[in-house]
Backbone of each chain as ProteinMPNN parsed JSONL, in Angstrom:
{"seq_chain_A": "IQMTQSPSALSASVGDRVTITCRASLSVSKWLAWYQQKPGKAPKVLIYDASTLESGVPSRFSGSGSETEFTLTISSLQPEDFATYYCQQYNTYTYSFGQGTKLEIK", "coords_chain_A": {"N_chain_A": [[95.062, 100.697, 98.58], [91.545, 100.011, 97.86], [89.66, 97.176, 97.656], [86.627, 96.039, 96.238], [84.1, 93.743, 95.958], [81.474, 92.267, 94.118], [78.574, 90.17, 93.41], [78.266, 90.107, 97.212], [77.269, 87.727, 97.992], [76.117, 84.644, 96.46], [73.677, 82.624, 94.799], [73.764, 79.7, 92.963], [73.157, 77.152, 90.511], [74.477, 73.979, 89.637], [76.19, 73.725, 86.599], [75.59, 76.333, 85.821], [76.506, 79.619, 84.57], [78.696, 81.759, 85.923], [79.45, 85.013, 87.186], [81.838, 87.136, 88.726], [82.497, 90.144, 90.115], [85.164, 92.609, 90.609], [86.37, 95.59, 91.765], [88.737, 98.166, 91.925], [89.963, 100.7, 93.903], [91.796, 102.387, 93.004], [93.844, 102.441, 90.076], [95.167, 99.284, 89.385], [96.609, 98.087, 87.354], [97.39, 95.354, 85.594], [97.692, 93.783, 87.743], [96.387, 91.515, 89.428], [94.954, 88.982, 91.281], [92.882, 86.006, 91.633], [91.305, 84.012, 94.14], [90.187, 81.063, 95.441], [88.585, 79.832, 98.339], [87.806, 77.293, 100.617], [85.936, 76.308, 103.472], [87.923, 76.459, 106.346], [90.147, 75.997, 105.108], [93.43, 76.823, 103.294], [93.486, 79.685, 101.14], [93.442, 79.221, 97.432], [95.138, 79.984, 94.526], [93.657, 80.879, 91.663], [93.553, 82.48, 89.211], [96.084, 84.62, 87.918], [97.718, 87.765, 87.382], [95.609, 89.017, 86.283], [94.444, 87.593, 84.165], [95.596, 85.181, 83.755], [95.69, 81.812, 83.879], [96.286, 79.686, 86.445], [98.356, 76.898, 86.77], [97.046, 73.719, 86.454], [94.591, 74.438, 87.179], [91.055, 74.166, 86.4], [89.832, 74.829, 82.998], [87.494, 76.054, 82.94], [87.363, 78.288, 84.526], [87.951, 81.704, 84.22], [89.576, 84.858, 83.965], [89.161, 88.419, 83.509], [89.984, 91.749, 82.544], [91.245, 95.129, 83.574], [93.174, 97.839, 84.974], [90.983, 99.22, 86.843], [88.672, 97.475, 87.009], [87.524, 94.007, 87.207], [86.824, 90.726, 86.291], [85.874, 87.55, 87.389], [85.019, 84.575, 85.907], [83.146, 81.655, 85.888], [82.574, 79.056, 84.022], [80.812, 76.887, 83.613], [79.295, 75.776, 86.453], [80.644, 73.413, 88.607], [80.018, 70.975, 91.255], [82.143, 71.012, 93.195], [82.896, 73.72, 93.033], [81.577, 75.403, 94.829], [82.167, 77.752, 97.007], [84.179, 80.346, 98.684], [85.178, 83.351, 97.068], [87.956, 85.396, 96.388], [89.299, 88.396, 95.379], [92.391, 89.989, 94.903], [94.835, 92.589, 94.977], [97.907, 93.245, 93.731], [99.476, 95.403, 92.931], [100.978, 97.375, 94.291], [102.625, 97.009, 97.282], [100.792, 97.919, 100.136], [99.462, 95.023, 99.888], [96.128, 94.114, 99.07], [92.886, 92.669, 99.776], [89.815, 91.85, 98.331], [86.372, 91.744, 99.85], [85.272, 89.229, 99.731], [83.233, 86.732, 97.884], [80.712, 84.723, 98.459], [79.795, 81.716, 97.163], [77.053, 79.882, 96.817], [75.099, 76.89, 96.815], [72.081, 76.824, 94.918]], "CA_chain_A": [[93.859, 100.495, 97.674], [90.45, 99.424, 98.393], [89.039, 96.308, 96.575], [85.247, 95.79, 96.362], [83.63, 92.609, 95.2], [79.977, 92.062, 94.003], [78.032, 90.385, 94.754], [78.819, 89.477, 98.399], [76.958, 86.207, 98.065], [75.648, 84.28, 94.957], [73.272, 81.217, 94.695], [73.683, 79.285, 91.589], [73.029, 75.758, 90.276], [75.572, 73.194, 88.877], [75.972, 73.924, 85.104], [75.107, 77.789, 85.61], [77.646, 80.363, 84.227], [78.718, 82.739, 87.007], [80.433, 86.119, 86.925], [81.939, 87.869, 90.068], [83.255, 91.43, 89.681], [85.978, 93.181, 91.5], [86.689, 96.899, 91.399], [89.591, 98.669, 92.683], [89.733, 102.176, 94.152], [92.845, 102.964, 92.127], [94.315, 101.45, 88.933], [96.226, 98.197, 89.655], [97.131, 97.744, 86.07], [96.919, 93.811, 85.442], [98.346, 92.916, 88.893], [95.233, 91.167, 90.357], [94.832, 87.558, 91.416], [91.641, 85.518, 92.062], [91.349, 82.879, 95.058], [89.234, 80.191, 95.977], [88.737, 79.179, 99.631], [86.907, 76.37, 101.219], [85.906, 76.438, 104.99], [89.002, 75.779, 107.204], [91.459, 75.733, 104.255], [93.876, 78.028, 102.839], [93.073, 80.152, 99.751], [94.165, 78.594, 96.298], [95.161, 80.879, 93.397], [92.974, 80.368, 90.319], [94.015, 83.339, 88.197], [96.902, 85.742, 88.446], [97.863, 88.803, 86.348], [94.175, 89.371, 85.761], [93.754, 86.681, 83.133], [96.443, 83.938, 83.514], [95.168, 80.472, 84.685], [97.131, 78.977, 87.251], [98.642, 75.554, 86.283], [96.34, 72.764, 87.192], [93.124, 75.165, 87.382], [90.3, 73.806, 85.311], [89.714, 75.795, 82.098], [86.034, 76.583, 83.163], [87.567, 79.554, 85.33], [88.754, 82.684, 83.377], [89.601, 86.146, 84.275], [89.486, 89.382, 82.597], [89.841, 93.211, 83.143], [92.48, 95.708, 83.822], [93.057, 98.929, 85.802], [90.137, 99.176, 88.225], [87.483, 96.716, 86.9], [88.026, 92.841, 86.782], [85.822, 89.755, 86.483], [86.131, 86.211, 87.402], [83.91, 83.871, 85.172], [83.111, 80.266, 85.806], [81.606, 78.814, 82.604], [79.835, 75.838, 83.976], [79.567, 75.338, 87.788], [80.736, 72.045, 89.25], [79.782, 70.801, 92.677], [83.437, 71.428, 93.921], [83.198, 75.106, 92.825], [80.911, 76.107, 95.762], [83.205, 78.174, 97.935], [84.213, 81.843, 98.693], [86.272, 83.695, 96.025], [88.469, 86.516, 96.861], [90.201, 89.045, 94.508], [93.529, 90.616, 95.567], [95.674, 93.351, 94.146], [99.597, 93.45, 94.102], [100.31, 96.456, 92.063], [101.844, 97.882, 95.18], [102.277, 96.668, 98.707], [100.122, 97.063, 100.913], [98.621, 94.006, 99.192], [94.769, 94.169, 99.652], [91.9, 91.693, 99.276], [88.278, 92.093, 98.332], [85.734, 91.183, 101.076], [84.787, 87.924, 99.416], [81.992, 86.447, 97.353], [80.29, 83.371, 98.831], [78.958, 81.056, 96.16], [76.144, 78.765, 97.378], [74.074, 76.072, 95.809], [70.592, 77.198, 94.847]], "C_chain_A": [[92.897, 99.586, 98.125], [89.762, 98.464, 97.203], [87.631, 95.914, 97.035], [84.661, 94.856, 95.28], [82.092, 92.738, 95.203], [79.813, 90.831, 93.075], [78.764, 89.783, 95.915], [78.454, 88.073, 98.594], [76.086, 85.895, 96.805], [74.969, 82.979, 95.197], [73.013, 80.996, 93.354], [73.441, 77.788, 91.55], [74.2, 75.165, 89.421], [75.079, 73.466, 87.308], [75.778, 75.452, 84.915], [76.58, 78.403, 85.244], [77.443, 81.464, 85.362], [79.828, 83.766, 86.797], [80.604, 86.945, 88.257], [82.835, 89.111, 89.549], [83.902, 91.919, 90.785], [86.505, 94.539, 91.074], [87.744, 97.327, 92.444], [89.532, 100.299, 92.822], [90.761, 103.077, 93.485], [93.326, 101.937, 91.113], [95.42, 100.543, 89.708], [96.872, 97.558, 88.558], [96.672, 96.175, 85.868], [97.306, 93.01, 86.709], [97.147, 92.542, 89.977], [95.1, 89.552, 90.205], [93.149, 87.168, 91.974], [91.909, 84.042, 92.948], [90.185, 82.173, 95.208], [89.485, 79.745, 97.262], [87.569, 78.47, 100.06], [86.985, 76.445, 102.688], [87.161, 75.792, 105.663], [90.209, 75.608, 106.364], [92.086, 76.926, 103.803], [93.423, 78.41, 101.441], [93.962, 79.347, 98.665], [94.051, 79.603, 95.185], [94.5, 80.152, 92.284], [93.601, 81.097, 89.219], [95.07, 84.364, 88.959], [97.267, 86.706, 87.139], [96.651, 89.103, 85.54], [93.561, 88.241, 84.957], [94.496, 85.386, 82.959], [95.954, 82.837, 84.415], [96.434, 79.932, 85.287], [97.36, 77.531, 86.892], [97.81, 74.574, 87.079], [94.817, 73.322, 87.547], [92.38, 74.831, 86.154], [89.949, 75.033, 84.317], [88.34, 76.524, 82.247], [86.319, 77.929, 83.899], [88.461, 80.472, 84.298], [88.621, 84.038, 84.158], [89.91, 87.179, 83.298], [89.521, 90.782, 83.406], [91.277, 93.713, 83.212], [92.126, 97.039, 84.546], [92.284, 98.928, 86.972], [88.899, 98.296, 88.06], [87.904, 95.318, 86.315], [86.756, 91.903, 87.051], [86.491, 88.431, 86.565], [84.837, 85.389, 86.774], [84.146, 82.392, 85.509], [81.954, 79.819, 84.847], [80.388, 77.839, 82.867], [80.038, 75.284, 85.435], [79.569, 73.948, 88.022], [80.423, 72.021, 90.721], [80.966, 71.283, 93.642], [83.661, 72.893, 93.85], [82.44, 76.015, 94.027], [81.862, 76.395, 96.8], [83.142, 79.723, 98.079], [85.41, 82.133, 97.818], [86.719, 85.023, 96.547], [89.287, 87.175, 95.649], [91.276, 89.83, 95.439], [94.274, 91.415, 94.532], [97.099, 93.391, 94.746], [100.311, 94.276, 93.243], [101.253, 97.139, 92.963], [101.605, 97.159, 96.516], [101.634, 97.862, 99.379], [99.103, 96.244, 100.06], [97.138, 94.057, 99.88], [93.813, 93.229, 98.839], [90.529, 92.194, 99.204], [87.661, 91.302, 99.507], [85.186, 89.755, 100.875], [83.481, 87.709, 98.723], [81.76, 84.948, 97.674], [79.356, 82.736, 97.841], [78.328, 79.815, 96.803], [75.455, 78.13, 96.367], [72.686, 76.483, 95.995], [69.822, 75.822, 95.072]], "O_chain_A": [[93.2, 98.534, 98.69], [89.411, 98.877, 96.098], [87.486, 95.478, 98.177], [84.689, 95.059, 94.067], [81.498, 93.244, 96.155], [80.617, 90.493, 92.206], [79.738, 89.053, 95.733], [79.158, 87.296, 99.24], [75.444, 86.765, 96.218], [75.635, 82.147, 95.812], [72.315, 81.708, 92.632], [73.537, 77.185, 92.619], [74.791, 75.857, 88.592], [73.918, 73.43, 86.901], [75.813, 75.834, 83.745], [77.628, 77.83, 85.543], [76.36, 81.957, 85.676], [80.928, 83.476, 86.328], [79.61, 87.392, 88.829], [83.725, 89.009, 88.705], [83.399, 91.761, 91.897], [87.091, 94.594, 89.993], [87.695, 96.952, 93.615], [89.099, 101.025, 91.927], [90.63, 104.299, 93.41], [93.209, 100.727, 91.308], [96.309, 100.967, 90.446], [97.615, 96.592, 88.729], [95.48, 95.915, 86.031], [97.256, 91.781, 86.744], [96.981, 93.09, 91.066], [95.144, 88.985, 89.114], [92.414, 87.943, 92.587], [92.597, 83.126, 92.497], [89.123, 82.782, 95.082], [90.59, 79.237, 97.451], [86.441, 78.941, 99.912], [88.095, 76.647, 103.181], [87.362, 74.591, 105.486], [91.228, 75.116, 106.849], [91.481, 77.997, 103.855], [93.024, 77.553, 100.653], [95.059, 78.883, 98.978], [92.942, 80.059, 94.907], [94.755, 78.98, 92.01], [94.159, 80.466, 88.322], [95.003, 84.795, 90.11], [97.067, 86.309, 85.991], [96.67, 89.388, 84.342], [92.365, 87.959, 85.036], [94.115, 84.56, 82.129], [95.843, 83.013, 85.628], [97.474, 79.774, 84.649], [96.309, 76.92, 86.695], [97.87, 74.602, 88.309], [94.0, 72.622, 88.146], [92.827, 75.086, 85.036], [89.792, 76.154, 84.801], [88.158, 77.579, 81.64], [85.39, 78.735, 83.85], [89.453, 80.061, 83.697], [87.66, 84.266, 84.892], [90.724, 87.003, 82.392], [89.189, 90.93, 84.582], [92.276, 93.026, 82.997], [90.948, 97.349, 84.719], [92.802, 98.667, 88.058], [88.063, 98.357, 88.962], [88.49, 95.243, 85.235], [85.849, 92.199, 87.829], [87.516, 88.18, 85.931], [83.71, 85.626, 87.208], [85.284, 81.933, 85.413], [80.764, 80.131, 84.894], [79.249, 77.989, 82.425], [80.879, 74.405, 85.624], [78.597, 73.269, 87.689], [80.577, 73.053, 91.375], [80.746, 71.858, 94.708], [84.558, 73.367, 94.547], [82.698, 77.214, 94.138], [82.368, 75.485, 97.457], [82.167, 80.339, 97.648], [86.417, 81.427, 97.767], [85.901, 85.743, 97.122], [89.943, 86.403, 94.95], [90.991, 90.222, 96.57], [94.362, 91.021, 93.369], [97.387, 93.531, 95.935], [101.452, 94.061, 92.837], [102.325, 97.506, 92.483], [100.481, 96.753, 96.814], [102.124, 98.935, 99.028], [98.07, 96.739, 99.611], [97.015, 94.041, 101.105], [93.868, 93.026, 97.626], [90.143, 92.979, 100.07], [88.257, 90.383, 100.069], [84.68, 89.161, 101.828], [82.59, 88.52, 98.974], [82.494, 84.065, 97.229], [78.218, 83.184, 97.694], [78.993, 78.878, 97.245], [75.215, 78.616, 95.262], [72.162, 76.494, 97.109], [68.591, 75.795, 95.07]]}, "seq_chain_B": "QVQLQESGPGLVKPSGTLSLTCAVSGGSISTTNWWSWVRQPPGKGLEWIGEIYHSGNTNYNPSLKSRVTISVDISKNQFSLNLSSVTAADTALYFCARGVPTLAAAGNFDSWGQGTLVTVSS", "coords_chain_B": {"N_chain_B": [[108.121, 70.349, 95.095], [107.189, 73.336, 96.882], [106.495, 73.378, 100.269], [104.745, 74.902, 102.923], [104.631, 75.353, 106.447], [102.894, 76.561, 109.278], [103.599, 77.266, 112.749], [103.216, 77.341, 116.379], [101.985, 78.915, 119.475], [98.619, 78.476, 120.349], [97.163, 80.041, 121.841], [97.065, 83.142, 123.194], [97.696, 85.663, 125.703], [95.814, 88.624, 126.355], [97.443, 91.753, 125.54], [99.8, 90.669, 125.431], [102.452, 88.945, 123.373], [102.22, 87.662, 120.119], [103.647, 84.94, 118.522], [104.815, 83.324, 115.726], [105.96, 80.623, 113.721], [107.015, 80.078, 110.259], [107.783, 77.155, 108.624], [109.574, 76.245, 105.787], [109.618, 73.882, 103.276], [110.866, 71.525, 100.803], [112.089, 73.4, 98.899], [114.343, 76.064, 98.765], [114.391, 78.928, 100.985], [115.769, 81.123, 100.104], [115.265, 82.387, 97.583], [113.934, 84.235, 94.571], [111.557, 84.776, 95.687], [109.161, 86.405, 97.792], [108.142, 86.233, 101.115], [105.283, 85.76, 103.051], [102.904, 86.831, 105.539], [99.55, 86.25, 106.256], [96.185, 86.983, 107.486], [93.023, 85.83, 108.873], [90.357, 86.822, 110.483], [87.723, 84.844, 112.462], [85.191, 83.861, 110.236], [85.433, 86.151, 108.677], [87.107, 88.253, 106.152], [90.263, 88.087, 104.158], [93.386, 89.37, 105.286], [96.404, 91.032, 104.533], [99.448, 90.939, 106.206], [102.251, 91.351, 106.298], [105.607, 91.152, 104.58], [108.732, 89.243, 103.924], [112.014, 89.232, 102.593], [114.615, 87.014, 101.605], [117.005, 88.439, 102.197], [116.305, 89.927, 104.384], [115.005, 92.127, 104.011], [111.929, 93.946, 104.557], [108.285, 94.458, 104.318], [105.525, 95.947, 105.586], [102.024, 96.021, 106.493], [100.549, 99.016, 106.82], [98.567, 99.432, 108.789], [99.209, 97.72, 110.815], [101.732, 98.043, 111.248], [103.114, 99.272, 113.595], [103.188, 97.206, 115.4], [104.197, 94.919, 114.466], [106.775, 92.521, 113.518], [108.796, 90.896, 111.226], [110.861, 88.244, 110.64], [113.732, 86.365, 109.315], [115.226, 83.202, 109.029], [117.577, 81.971, 107.574], [119.183, 79.582, 107.769], [117.743, 77.808, 109.005], [115.74, 77.666, 107.107], [113.253, 79.119, 107.293], [110.835, 81.568, 108.469], [109.59, 84.026, 110.548], [106.943, 85.39, 112.58], [106.083, 88.066, 114.646], [103.764, 89.709, 116.735], [102.816, 92.312, 118.663], [101.413, 93.567, 121.657], [98.796, 92.457, 121.673], [95.251, 92.033, 121.128], [91.759, 90.886, 121.555], [90.955, 91.459, 119.064], [92.786, 90.412, 117.365], [92.661, 87.882, 117.082], [92.753, 85.17, 115.044], [92.922, 83.073, 112.067], [95.93, 82.359, 111.005], [98.082, 82.449, 108.246], [100.829, 81.478, 106.529], [102.655, 82.466, 103.317], [103.76, 81.992, 99.995], [105.131, 84.523, 97.952], [105.076, 85.402, 94.522], [107.277, 87.045, 92.579], [106.761, 89.844, 90.734], [106.645, 92.376, 87.813], [105.765, 94.429, 89.234], [105.198, 93.97, 92.165], [105.139, 91.476, 94.774], [103.028, 89.979, 95.544], [101.289, 87.977, 94.633], [100.107, 85.135, 95.616], [101.263, 81.983, 95.618], [101.6, 79.533, 96.986], [100.52, 78.253, 99.943], [100.648, 77.914, 103.616], [98.792, 75.681, 105.711], [97.58, 77.11, 107.674], [97.068, 78.459, 110.967], [95.291, 78.461, 113.983], [95.068, 81.244, 116.156], [94.062, 82.368, 119.231], [93.261, 85.195, 121.228], [93.108, 85.571, 124.482], [92.275, 85.785, 127.893]], "CA_chain_B": [[107.026, 71.416, 95.281], [107.475, 73.791, 98.097], [105.32, 73.388, 101.367], [104.797, 75.794, 104.11], [104.112, 74.873, 107.776], [103.0, 77.32, 110.556], [103.562, 76.57, 114.222], [103.121, 78.442, 117.438], [100.982, 78.942, 120.57], [97.299, 78.724, 119.854], [96.525, 80.773, 122.819], [97.969, 84.146, 123.686], [96.841, 86.574, 126.568], [95.842, 90.059, 125.968], [98.59, 92.63, 125.721], [100.966, 89.743, 125.124], [103.108, 88.917, 121.886], [101.811, 86.435, 119.25], [104.689, 84.523, 117.83], [104.437, 82.07, 114.851], [106.967, 80.424, 112.6], [106.683, 79.134, 109.074], [108.918, 76.381, 107.99], [109.65, 75.962, 104.24], [110.35, 72.724, 102.822], [110.877, 71.39, 99.34], [112.713, 74.41, 98.359], [114.975, 77.106, 99.494], [113.878, 80.366, 101.234], [116.648, 82.017, 99.441], [115.062, 82.498, 96.044], [113.52, 85.41, 94.272], [110.396, 84.796, 96.277], [108.926, 87.056, 99.147], [107.466, 85.332, 102.05], [104.178, 86.756, 103.564], [101.921, 86.506, 106.558], [98.156, 86.685, 106.089], [95.452, 86.452, 108.695], [91.656, 85.826, 108.599], [89.403, 86.495, 111.69], [86.702, 84.003, 112.177], [84.017, 84.234, 109.572], [85.783, 87.206, 107.944], [87.95, 88.121, 105.086], [91.61, 87.974, 104.399], [94.225, 90.613, 105.579], [97.875, 90.87, 104.51], [100.253, 91.517, 107.595], [103.736, 91.747, 105.918], [106.354, 90.075, 104.003], [110.152, 89.373, 103.978], [112.816, 88.664, 101.559], [115.679, 86.33, 102.301], [117.979, 89.234, 102.629], [115.937, 90.519, 105.504], [114.107, 93.369, 103.702], [110.639, 93.761, 104.855], [107.313, 95.481, 103.972], [104.539, 95.701, 106.412], [100.7, 96.637, 106.204], [100.727, 100.225, 107.658], [97.604, 99.213, 109.837], [99.832, 96.725, 111.721], [103.242, 98.211, 111.286], [103.74, 99.534, 114.911], [103.081, 96.083, 116.311], [104.734, 93.671, 113.623], [108.111, 92.256, 113.114], [108.833, 89.636, 110.556], [112.211, 87.977, 110.5], [114.007, 85.185, 108.633], [116.335, 82.306, 109.594], [118.045, 80.998, 106.361], [119.978, 78.383, 108.231], [116.502, 76.876, 109.406], [114.715, 77.692, 106.092], [112.017, 79.417, 107.988], [110.51, 82.936, 108.632], [108.754, 84.152, 111.749], [105.981, 86.714, 112.829], [106.076, 88.616, 116.049], [102.722, 90.776, 116.721], [102.818, 92.571, 120.035], [100.224, 94.246, 122.298], [97.558, 91.828, 121.039], [93.862, 92.093, 121.729], [90.858, 90.076, 120.909], [90.617, 91.69, 117.566], [94.021, 89.814, 116.804], [92.14, 86.46, 116.946], [92.403, 84.829, 113.67], [93.601, 82.145, 111.389], [97.257, 82.924, 110.331], [98.68, 81.904, 107.229], [102.05, 81.959, 105.739], [102.448, 82.267, 101.944], [104.987, 82.466, 99.215], [104.7, 85.646, 96.892], [105.67, 85.278, 93.311], [107.685, 88.378, 92.012], [106.292, 90.282, 89.298], [107.318, 93.546, 87.596], [105.183, 95.363, 90.3], [105.446, 93.6, 93.64], [105.217, 90.081, 94.929], [101.774, 89.504, 96.145], [100.551, 86.885, 93.995], [100.648, 83.973, 96.521], [101.084, 80.624, 94.905], [101.735, 78.574, 97.871], [100.138, 78.576, 101.288], [100.577, 76.989, 104.599], [97.509, 75.259, 106.147], [96.863, 78.01, 108.678], [97.108, 78.255, 112.351], [94.332, 79.504, 114.653], [95.531, 81.867, 117.394], [93.075, 83.015, 119.96], [93.713, 85.856, 122.259], [92.093, 85.424, 125.543], [92.836, 85.518, 129.257]], "C_chain_B": [[107.207, 71.913, 96.867], [106.18, 73.724, 99.09], [105.736, 74.302, 102.388], [104.063, 75.262, 105.447], [104.138, 75.858, 108.954], [102.93, 76.515, 111.692], [103.632, 77.7, 115.177], [102.105, 78.239, 118.284], [99.647, 79.152, 119.851], [96.562, 79.56, 120.583], [97.396, 82.0, 123.301], [96.971, 85.127, 124.566], [96.944, 88.018, 125.983], [96.978, 90.824, 126.471], [100.097, 91.899, 125.608], [101.411, 89.855, 123.567], [102.744, 87.632, 121.229], [103.223, 86.077, 118.452], [104.519, 83.307, 117.066], [105.729, 82.076, 113.954], [106.469, 79.725, 111.454], [107.886, 78.492, 108.585], [108.665, 76.134, 106.636], [110.268, 74.851, 103.909], [110.137, 72.39, 101.378], [111.378, 72.352, 98.364], [113.381, 75.421, 99.25], [114.195, 78.322, 99.706], [114.604, 81.409, 100.499], [116.409, 82.075, 97.987], [114.598, 83.953, 95.911], [112.038, 85.668, 95.038], [110.349, 85.84, 97.415], [108.08, 86.126, 99.845], [106.654, 86.259, 103.052], [103.523, 86.057, 104.709], [100.56, 87.193, 106.065], [97.214, 86.269, 107.078], [94.063, 86.581, 108.207], [90.913, 85.651, 109.987], [88.311, 85.575, 111.307], [85.546, 84.416, 111.523], [84.199, 85.596, 108.763], [86.727, 87.044, 106.778], [89.56, 88.08, 105.3], [92.309, 89.438, 104.576], [95.783, 90.438, 105.567], [98.473, 91.665, 105.685], [101.531, 91.966, 107.134], [104.445, 90.582, 105.232], [107.735, 90.414, 104.096], [110.681, 88.863, 102.941], [113.967, 87.869, 102.149], [116.795, 87.224, 102.861], [117.635, 90.054, 103.912], [115.019, 91.73, 105.339], [112.667, 93.076, 104.011], [109.641, 94.87, 104.455], [106.199, 95.085, 104.927], [103.077, 96.579, 106.178], [100.752, 97.845, 107.136], [99.653, 100.179, 108.726], [98.245, 98.451, 110.978], [101.226, 97.105, 112.081], [103.861, 98.433, 112.487], [103.868, 98.427, 115.588], [103.795, 94.874, 115.677], [106.194, 93.773, 113.391], [108.06, 90.921, 112.501], [110.443, 89.463, 110.236], [112.387, 86.577, 109.892], [115.23, 84.453, 109.183], [116.801, 81.529, 108.286], [118.486, 79.781, 106.58], [118.84, 77.31, 108.525], [115.416, 76.886, 108.182], [113.328, 78.0, 106.579], [111.785, 80.942, 108.223], [109.62, 82.958, 109.962], [107.982, 85.499, 111.738], [105.956, 86.928, 114.301], [104.746, 89.729, 115.84], [102.539, 91.175, 118.222], [101.653, 93.264, 120.402], [98.909, 93.715, 121.644], [96.309, 92.069, 121.869], [92.922, 91.087, 121.144], [90.679, 90.095, 119.481], [91.768, 91.096, 116.741], [93.712, 88.209, 116.553], [91.905, 86.04, 115.588], [93.112, 83.619, 113.225], [94.728, 82.641, 110.717], [97.863, 82.012, 109.464], [100.036, 82.407, 106.895], [102.018, 81.719, 104.261], [103.653, 82.716, 101.216], [104.45, 83.425, 98.088], [105.678, 85.396, 95.746], [105.985, 86.702, 92.833], [107.263, 88.592, 90.72], [107.067, 91.764, 89.055], [106.894, 94.735, 88.585], [105.58, 95.152, 91.632], [105.353, 92.071, 93.584], [104.263, 89.51, 95.768], [100.831, 88.604, 95.584], [100.887, 85.535, 94.739], [100.133, 82.74, 95.884], [101.06, 79.398, 95.758], [101.377, 79.012, 99.381], [100.332, 77.385, 102.304], [98.996, 76.607, 104.896], [96.656, 76.171, 107.066], [97.024, 77.471, 110.039], [96.206, 79.172, 113.208], [95.01, 80.036, 116.034], [94.195, 82.724, 118.04], [93.603, 83.742, 120.997], [92.559, 86.065, 123.245], [92.821, 85.271, 126.933], [92.379, 84.157, 129.909]], "O_chain_B": [[107.333, 71.162, 97.834], [105.037, 73.985, 98.714], [106.916, 74.47, 102.696], [102.933, 74.78, 105.375], [105.179, 76.032, 109.588], [102.406, 75.404, 111.765], [104.032, 78.822, 114.866], [101.257, 77.408, 117.959], [99.558, 79.903, 118.88], [95.441, 79.899, 120.205], [98.482, 81.734, 123.817], [95.795, 85.354, 124.279], [97.878, 88.476, 125.325], [97.453, 90.651, 127.594], [101.202, 92.436, 125.68], [100.909, 90.607, 122.732], [102.976, 86.571, 121.81], [103.804, 86.956, 117.815], [104.115, 82.29, 117.63], [106.371, 83.049, 113.557], [105.599, 78.861, 111.569], [108.869, 79.118, 108.188], [107.526, 75.804, 106.305], [111.459, 74.733, 104.198], [109.241, 72.972, 100.766], [111.166, 72.214, 97.159], [112.982, 75.592, 100.402], [113.44, 78.766, 98.842], [114.08, 82.503, 100.289], [117.328, 81.818, 97.209], [114.757, 84.784, 96.804], [111.479, 86.759, 94.92], [111.403, 86.15, 97.97], [107.372, 85.314, 99.25], [107.113, 87.205, 103.693], [103.583, 84.834, 104.832], [100.452, 88.332, 105.61], [97.401, 85.157, 107.57], [93.823, 87.318, 107.251], [90.847, 84.562, 110.556], [87.942, 85.445, 110.14], [84.836, 85.261, 112.067], [83.217, 86.118, 108.235], [87.121, 85.934, 106.419], [90.065, 88.046, 106.422], [91.847, 90.467, 104.083], [96.368, 89.804, 106.445], [98.095, 92.777, 106.055], [101.934, 93.032, 107.601], [104.085, 89.405, 105.244], [108.088, 91.575, 104.301], [110.032, 88.064, 102.265], [114.249, 88.149, 103.314], [117.454, 86.871, 103.84], [118.483, 90.758, 104.461], [114.397, 92.256, 106.261], [112.223, 91.966, 103.718], [110.018, 96.028, 104.271], [105.957, 93.884, 105.053], [103.109, 97.718, 105.712], [101.026, 97.596, 108.31], [99.845, 100.961, 109.657], [97.758, 98.591, 112.1], [101.829, 96.608, 113.032], [104.988, 97.974, 112.675], [104.693, 98.482, 116.501], [103.967, 93.868, 116.365], [106.78, 94.822, 113.127], [107.472, 89.965, 113.007], [111.138, 90.33, 109.708], [111.488, 85.737, 109.897], [116.144, 85.065, 109.735], [116.299, 80.429, 108.058], [118.282, 78.882, 105.764], [119.011, 76.111, 108.306], [114.38, 76.225, 108.249], [112.369, 77.27, 106.329], [112.829, 81.587, 108.124], [109.018, 81.954, 110.345], [108.289, 86.482, 111.064], [105.813, 85.989, 115.084], [104.742, 90.501, 114.881], [102.102, 90.313, 118.984], [100.86, 93.582, 119.514], [98.075, 94.474, 121.15], [96.327, 92.269, 123.083], [93.347, 90.427, 120.196], [90.357, 89.137, 118.778], [91.757, 91.246, 115.519], [94.457, 87.464, 115.916], [90.941, 86.489, 114.969], [93.92, 83.123, 114.009], [94.506, 83.406, 109.778], [98.162, 80.879, 109.841], [100.339, 83.598, 106.97], [101.349, 80.754, 103.892], [104.427, 83.583, 101.622], [103.465, 83.136, 97.407], [106.881, 85.211, 95.932], [105.063, 87.504, 92.69], [107.337, 87.803, 89.778], [107.881, 92.24, 89.846], [107.537, 95.778, 88.711], [106.228, 95.999, 92.248], [105.467, 91.458, 92.522], [104.549, 88.666, 96.617], [99.686, 88.483, 96.02], [101.904, 84.911, 94.436], [98.955, 82.469, 95.65], [100.574, 78.346, 95.344], [101.895, 79.991, 99.919], [100.226, 76.196, 102.005], [98.087, 77.217, 104.333], [95.439, 76.094, 107.232], [97.106, 76.266, 110.28], [96.304, 80.399, 113.192], [95.429, 79.247, 116.882], [93.506, 83.537, 117.423], [94.383, 83.165, 121.755], [91.447, 86.539, 123.014], [93.885, 84.658, 127.018], [92.784, 83.842, 131.028]]}, "name": "protein", "num_of_chains": 2, "seq": "IQMTQSPSALSASVGDRVTITCRASLSVSKWLAWYQQKPGKAPKVLIYDASTLESGVPSRFSGSGSETEFTLTISSLQPEDFATYYCQQYNTYTYSFGQGTKLEIKQVQLQESGPGLVKPSGTLSLTCAVSGGSISTTNWWSWVRQPPGKGLEWIGEIYHSGNTNYNPSLKSRVTISVDISKNQFSLNLSSVTAADTALYFCARGVPTLAAAGNFDSWGQGTLVTVSS"}
């Protein structure tokens, strides 16, 4: 299953509302996660099962969608949110990731 | 809280075999979790390599299946990756990760190692 994220890069300011989209080439039901990765670090799960917030993740992060179209929304960007974001499906193995969305400071 | 730590050579010669180990601490490897390897070439995205259950059952990425072997050592609470016939394209940051089982599969990775950079070069 191929995962396609848009946009690939995004410039935004602190306080902005940001939305990243992930599309699957086949239905993955609700089996989708969102990760945040900072340079040289391991990815960190933010959202799983499309819309469930991982424990300890700020509530400004939210996820929605099902089947083939999903979104990650950050309601009010904070300085620590500038990073690369990946979606990943786990409907069936072979698990696959989107190509990433790099969120940069405007 | 479970912690994962990768270890292994940082440099492998072309056509050789890349071997890494992931030590699991703070919890048993013999749980309902699956244990995966994920890699990331420099400046690129994430690629899932394969996973193993404590019973020894495995699933591999078809694109790498002919070269990959993942094994588990319950007595040492660790699992390992062997990738054979490596080329420069296998140069990457290699992560181990814990997969949370769902009704579908176990690819929601809730814990990760810090990653280890492996360079393939003569």
